[in-house]
Residue frames relative to the residue before (quaternion, step in Angstrom):
aa qw qx qy qz dx dy dz
X 1.0000 0.0000 0.0000 0.0000 0.00 0.00 0.00
X 0.5976 0.5705 -0.3651 0.4291 3.59 1.05 -0.69
X 0.6563 0.5042 -0.3102 0.4677 3.58 0.92 -0.89
X 0.6466 0.5151 -0.3235 0.4605 3.59 0.98 -0.77
X 0.6532 0.4965 -0.3193 0.4743 3.60 0.97 -0.76
X 0.6311 0.5174 -0.3341 0.4715 3.58 1.04 -0.70
X 0.6220 0.5157 -0.3322 0.4866 3.58 1.05 -0.76
X 0.6501 0.5208 -0.3172 0.4534 3.59 0.91 -0.91
X 0.6539 0.5047 -0.3108 0.4702 3.60 0.97 -0.83
X 0.6553 0.5101 -0.3120 0.4615 3.57 0.93 -0.85
X 0.6801 0.4836 -0.2942 0.4659 3.58 0.93 -0.86
X 0.6769 0.5209 -0.2868 0.4338 3.59 1.09 -0.67
X 0.5075 0.6953 -0.4197 0.2877 3.63 1.15 -0.42
X 0.6550 0.4946 -0.3308 0.4658 3.62 0.87 -0.80
X 0.6647 0.4917 -0.3034 0.4738 3.59 0.93 -0.88
X 0.6032 0.5542 -0.3388 0.4628 3.59 1.08 -0.70
X 0.6772 0.4882 -0.2896 0.4682 3.59 0.89 -0.96
X 0.6662 0.4828 -0.3053 0.4795 3.59 0.95 -0.83
X 0.6064 0.5506 -0.3539 0.4516 3.63 1.05 -0.67
X 0.6347 0.5160 -0.3203 0.4779 3.56 1.04 -0.78
X 0.6632 0.5011 -0.3064 0.4639 3.57 0.91 -0.91
X 0.6753 0.4848 -0.2948 0.4713 3.60 0.91 -0.88
X 0.6472 0.5230 -0.3180 0.4544 3.58 1.00 -0.78
X 0.6455 0.5298 -0.3207 0.4470 3.57 0.98 -0.82
X 0.7380 0.3961 -0.2126 0.5032 3.54 1.10 -0.69
X 0.6914 0.5093 -0.2684 0.4365 3.57 1.17 -0.48
X 0.6660 -0.4920 0.3692 0.4221 3.53 -1.31 0.02
X 0.4938 -0.6181 0.5181 0.3251 3.54 -1.25 0.53
X 0.2979 0.7502 -0.5143 0.2896 3.55 -0.08 1.33
X 0.4352 -0.6899 0.5146 0.2640 3.53 -0.84 0.99
X 0.6074 0.5535 -0.3543 0.4463 3.58 1.06 -0.68
X 0.6640 0.4879 -0.3077 0.4758 3.60 0.92 -0.86
X 0.6327 0.5192 -0.3393 0.4637 3.59 1.01 -0.76
X 0.6579 0.4978 -0.3059 0.4751 3.60 0.99 -0.83
X 0.6262 0.5352 -0.3310 0.4604 3.59 0.97 -0.83
X 0.6625 0.5101 -0.2985 0.4603 3.54 0.93 -0.94
X 0.6767 0.4941 -0.2936 0.4602 3.58 0.88 -0.93
X 0.6671 0.4991 -0.3007 0.4643 3.56 0.95 -0.88
X 0.6575 0.5118 -0.3200 0.4510 3.60 0.92 -0.87
X 0.7006 0.4484 -0.2776 0.4807 3.57 0.84 -0.95
X 0.6371 0.5304 -0.3301 0.4514 3.58 1.00 -0.78
X 0.6587 0.5066 -0.3061 0.4646 3.56 0.91 -0.92
X 0.6702 0.4905 -0.3115 0.4617 3.59 0.87 -0.90
X 0.6800 0.4821 -0.2965 0.4661 3.58 0.93 -0.86
X 0.6637 0.4920 -0.3073 0.4722 3.61 1.14 -0.50
X 0.6926 0.4839 -0.2721 0.4606 3.57 1.03 -0.79
X 0.6580 0.5494 -0.3320 0.3937 3.60 0.87 -0.86
X 0.6551 0.4708 -0.3553 0.4721 3.67 0.86 -0.65
X 0.6083 0.5437 -0.3485 0.4615 3.58 1.07 -0.66
X 0.6485 0.4976 -0.3107 0.4851 3.58 0.99 -0.81
X 0.6498 0.5173 -0.3103 0.4625 3.57 0.98 -0.86
X 0.6457 0.5128 -0.3108 0.4728 3.55 0.98 -0.86
X 0.6978 0.4878 -0.2670 0.4516 3.56 0.90 -0.98
X 0.6923 0.4896 -0.2840 0.4475 3.57 0.96 -0.84
X 0.3404 -0.7857 0.4565 0.2418 3.54 1.17 -0.54
X 0.7784 -0.4077 0.2449 0.4097 3.49 -1.36 0.11
X 0.6145 0.5714 -0.3632 0.4049 3.61 0.98 -0.71
X 0.6931 0.4682 -0.2791 0.4717 3.59 0.84 -0.95
X 0.6547 0.5190 -0.3216 0.4456 3.58 0.92 -0.85
X 0.6422 0.5159 -0.3327 0.4590 3.59 0.96 -0.80
X 0.6350 0.5307 -0.3241 0.4583 3.57 1.08 -0.71
X 0.7546 0.3808 -0.2257 0.4843 3.60 0.76 -0.97
X 0.5521 0.6335 -0.3912 0.3752 3.58 1.15 -0.56
X 0.5943 0.5936 -0.3567 0.4090 3.59 1.14 -0.58
X 0.8319 0.1491 -0.0691 0.5300 3.60 1.09 -0.55
X 0.3554 0.7548 -0.4964 0.2400 3.63 1.19 0.20
X 0.6327 0.5381 -0.3324 0.4468 3.58 1.04 -0.72
X 0.6314 0.5193 -0.3380 0.4663 3.59 1.08 -0.60
X 0.6261 0.5295 -0.3272 0.4696 3.57 1.09 -0.74
X 0.6641 0.4990 -0.2939 0.4728 3.56 0.89 -0.97
X 0.6476 0.5188 -0.3107 0.4636 3.57 0.94 -0.91
X 0.6845 0.4998 -0.2943 0.4415 3.59 0.82 -0.96
X 0.6724 0.4883 -0.3000 0.4684 3.58 0.92 -0.88
X 0.6888 0.4662 -0.2929 0.4717 3.61 0.87 -0.89
X 0.6399 0.5094 -0.3378 0.4658 3.61 0.98 -0.73
X 0.6267 0.5318 -0.3364 0.4597 3.59 1.00 -0.78
X 0.6777 0.4865 -0.2856 0.4716 3.57 0.87 -0.99
X 0.6572 0.5113 -0.3062 0.4615 3.58 0.97 -0.85
X 0.6532 0.5013 -0.3153 0.4719 3.58 0.93 -0.83
X 0.6255 0.5383 -0.3261 0.4612 3.58 1.06 -0.75
X 0.6584 0.4924 -0.3024 0.4822 3.58 0.99 -0.85
X 0.6390 0.5219 -0.3262 0.4614 3.59 0.98 -0.77
X 0.6381 0.5270 -0.3254 0.4574 3.57 0.98 -0.86
X 0.6806 0.4826 -0.2864 0.4710 3.57 0.92 -0.92
X 0.6309 0.5459 -0.3366 0.4367 3.59 1.07 -0.69
X 0.7711 0.3593 -0.1855 0.4918 3.56 1.00 -0.79
X 0.5040 0.6377 -0.4430 0.3782 3.58 1.24 0.11
X 0.3134 -0.7251 0.5818 0.1935 3.56 -1.08 0.75
X 0.1278 0.7897 -0.5866 0.1263 3.54 -0.23 1.27
X 0.3422 -0.7310 0.5502 0.2138 3.55 -0.95 0.85
X 0.7354 -0.4413 0.2798 0.4315 3.59 -1.29 0.15
X 0.6397 0.5208 -0.3422 0.4500 3.64 0.97 -0.75
X 0.6578 0.4883 -0.3104 0.4823 3.55 0.95 -0.82
X 0.5936 0.5665 -0.3522 0.4503 3.58 1.10 -0.66
X 0.6783 0.4881 -0.2928 0.4646 3.57 0.87 -0.94
X 0.6606 0.5103 -0.3070 0.4571 3.57 0.95 -0.87
X 0.7129 0.4519 -0.2512 0.4737 3.56 1.07 -0.73
X 0.4262 0.7465 -0.4428 0.2551 3.60 1.24 -0.16
X 0.6707 0.4807 -0.2991 0.4793 3.60 0.87 -0.91
X 0.6599 0.4990 -0.3107 0.4681 3.57 0.91 -0.87
X 0.6416 0.5219 -0.3240 0.4594 3.58 1.00 -0.78
X 0.6283 0.5266 -0.3476 0.4552 3.64 1.00 -0.71
X 0.6402 0.4972 -0.3215 0.4894 3.59 1.00 -0.81
X 0.6564 0.5135 -0.2996 0.4645 3.55 1.01 -0.85
X 0.5797 0.5859 -0.3645 0.4334 3.57 1.13 -0.67
X 0.6879 0.4804 -0.2853 0.4633 3.58 0.84 -0.98
X 0.6603 0.5008 -0.3123 0.4644 3.59 0.92 -0.86
X 0.6718 0.4900 -0.2969 0.4694 3.58 0.92 -0.90
X 0.6309 0.5330 -0.3282 0.4584 3.58 1.01 -0.79
X 0.6611 0.5016 -0.3048 0.4675 3.58 0.94 -0.88
X 0.6634 0.4986 -0.3109 0.4632 3.60 0.90 -0.90
X 0.6636 0.4973 -0.3136 0.4627 3.60 0.93 -0.88
X 0.6394 0.5249 -0.3308 0.4542 3.61 0.97 -0.80
X 0.6669 0.4839 -0.3011 0.4800 3.59 0.95 -0.82
X 0.6727 0.5197 -0.3082 0.4271 3.56 0.86 -0.97
X 0.7249 0.4346 -0.2565 0.4688 3.57 0.94 -0.81
X 0.7164 0.4484 -0.2604 0.4667 3.60 1.18 -0.23
X 0.3936 0.7334 -0.4794 0.2781 3.62 1.21 0.04
X 0.6601 0.5071 -0.3162 0.4552 3.59 0.93 -0.83
X 0.5828 0.5910 -0.3724 0.4152 3.59 1.15 -0.57
X 0.5710 0.5782 -0.3930 0.4304 3.62 1.12 -0.49
X 0.6549 0.4897 -0.3139 0.4826 3.59 0.99 -0.80
X 0.6307 0.5314 -0.3332 0.4570 3.59 1.03 -0.74
X 0.5571 0.6340 -0.3772 0.3814 3.57 1.15 -0.54
X 0.5777 0.5947 -0.3719 0.4175 3.58 1.17 -0.50
X 0.7085 0.4639 -0.2579 0.4651 3.59 1.15 -0.57
X 0.4159 0.7543 -0.4485 0.2384 3.62 1.22 -0.16
X 0.6271 0.5489 -0.3435 0.4329 3.61 1.01 -0.67
X 0.6274 0.5794 -0.3310 0.4015 3.60 1.14 -0.56
X 0.6420 0.5672 -0.3208 0.4040 3.60 1.18 -0.40
X 0.4217 -0.7359 0.4501 0.2793 3.59 1.22 -0.14
X 0.5818 0.5243 -0.3627 0.5051 3.56 1.25 0.48
X 0.5677 -0.5822 0.4301 0.3921 3.63 -0.95 0.66
X 0.5881 -0.6294 0.3822 0.3345 3.55 -0.91 0.98
X 0.6629 0.5001 -0.3237 0.4535 3.63 0.86 -0.83
X 0.6407 0.5075 -0.3274 0.4741 3.58 1.04 -0.72
X 0.6231 0.5387 -0.3280 0.4626 3.58 1.03 -0.81
X 0.6671 0.4958 -0.2927 0.4728 3.58 0.94 -0.90
X 0.6330 0.5259 -0.3191 0.4701 3.58 1.05 -0.78
X 0.6452 0.5066 -0.3187 0.4749 3.61 0.99 -0.78
X 0.6386 0.5143 -0.3253 0.4710 3.60 0.93 -0.85
X 0.6651 0.4976 -0.3021 0.4678 3.59 0.91 -0.90
X 0.6834 0.4953 -0.2978 0.4460 3.60 0.87 -0.91
X 0.6427 0.5091 -0.3277 0.4695 3.60 0.97 -0.80
X 0.6519 0.5142 -0.3167 0.4587 3.58 0.93 -0.86
X 0.6749 0.4849 -0.2991 0.4690 3.59 0.85 -0.93
X 0.6596 0.5222 -0.3094 0.4433 3.56 0.97 -0.88
X 0.6767 0.4570 -0.2936 0.4969 3.61 1.14 -0.48
X 0.7073 0.5070 -0.2688 0.4127 3.56 0.94 -0.89
X 0.6123 0.5591 -0.3652 0.4233 3.62 0.99 -0.71
X 0.7299 0.3947 -0.2786 0.4835 3.65 0.67 -0.91
X 0.5793 0.5762 -0.3836 0.4303 3.62 1.12 -0.55
X 0.6614 0.4839 -0.2963 0.4905 3.57 0.91 -0.93
X 0.6641 0.5394 -0.3010 0.4212 3.57 0.83 -1.06
X 0.6912 0.4731 -0.2803 0.4689 3.56 0.82 -1.02
X 0.6835 0.4890 -0.2920 0.4565 3.59 0.86 -0.95
X 0.6419 0.5171 -0.3398 0.4530 3.61 1.03 -0.66
X 0.6030 0.5456 -0.3568 0.4598 3.61 1.09 -0.53
X 0.7102 0.4247 -0.2483 0.5036 3.56 0.97 -0.81
X 0.6582 0.5620 -0.3048 0.3975 3.55 0.94 -0.96
X 0.6182 0.5643 -0.3540 0.4172 3.59 0.99 -0.70
X 0.6537 0.5057 -0.3015 0.4754 3.55 1.15 -0.63
X 0.7181 0.4459 -0.2409 0.4770 3.54 1.15 -0.57
X 0.3044 -0.8141 0.4568 0.1896 3.58 1.33 -0.18
X 0.8609 -0.0596 0.0734 0.4999 3.54 -0.95 -1.02
X 0.5746 0.5867 -0.3897 0.4169 3.59 1.11 -0.56
X 0.6631 0.4985 -0.3026 0.4692 3.59 0.94 -0.89
X 0.6444 0.5117 -0.3303 0.4623 3.57 0.98 -0.75
X 0.6467 0.5117 -0.3115 0.4722 3.56 1.01 -0.80
X 0.6554 0.4956 -0.3054 0.4812 3.58 0.96 -0.85
X 0.6224 0.5381 -0.3363 0.4583 3.58 1.06 -0.72
X 0.6364 0.5263 -0.3144 0.4682 3.56 1.05 -0.80
X 0.6499 0.5058 -0.3094 0.4755 3.55 0.99 -0.87
X 0.6298 0.5300 -0.3330 0.4599 3.61 1.00 -0.82
X 0.6634 0.5022 -0.3169 0.4552 3.61 0.88 -0.88
X 0.6553 0.4891 -0.3119 0.4838 3.59 0.92 -0.87
X 0.6565 0.5165 -0.3088 0.4549 3.58 0.96 -0.84
X 0.6330 0.5218 -0.3233 0.4716 3.55 1.05 -0.76
X 0.6397 0.5187 -0.3162 0.4710 3.57 1.02 -0.81
X 0.6485 0.5030 -0.3092 0.4805 3.59 0.99 -0.86
X 0.6257 0.5404 -0.3319 0.4541 3.62 0.99 -0.85
X 0.6570 0.5035 -0.3082 0.4690 3.60 0.87 -0.91
X 0.6648 0.5090 -0.3019 0.4559 3.56 0.94 -0.92
X 0.6801 0.4940 -0.2911 0.4569 3.57 0.85 -0.96
X 0.6366 0.5344 -0.3285 0.4485 3.61 0.96 -0.86
X 0.7276 0.4367 -0.2536 0.4643 3.57 0.92 -0.83
X 0.6789 0.4770 -0.2931 0.4750 3.58 1.14 -0.54
X 0.6259 0.5649 -0.3365 0.4194 3.59 1.18 -0.55
């Protein structure tokens, strides 16, 4: 079980970092923190199950370009956050954009959850080695990820609101940096 928890912690680190970036740029809301934790937890729990089920053939196929997918998604989200950080919008434009931003929140959350969990699919190949039922292993990975991401978002949103656009810009830089890190690790 210790090895499984260590795997869960390792897989959760990217989602943890993105939760901090999203929290710094997002509203201070327990509901948003819970949404973030649930989305990242679910993605981190499902992807190893998919990797385990698909087997070595599928993983070898996607392993050749999974880092490019993660990089592209994170760079897109980071660039979007940077654009919003440097945009000059007044209060009326903010209100008009509220509905669009809510739709964008769900799309960005889904993309971030997928991008940070792609590596978990490859980890799914090792689930049989832990001597724990695969579904239980996936549930532990999901729970550890959610347990880290909810407070990460919550804490960062408390600080981020005070920093405004600066936090959003830094969050964008963090997402792009995380995408570059994933790309460099896989290409090196």
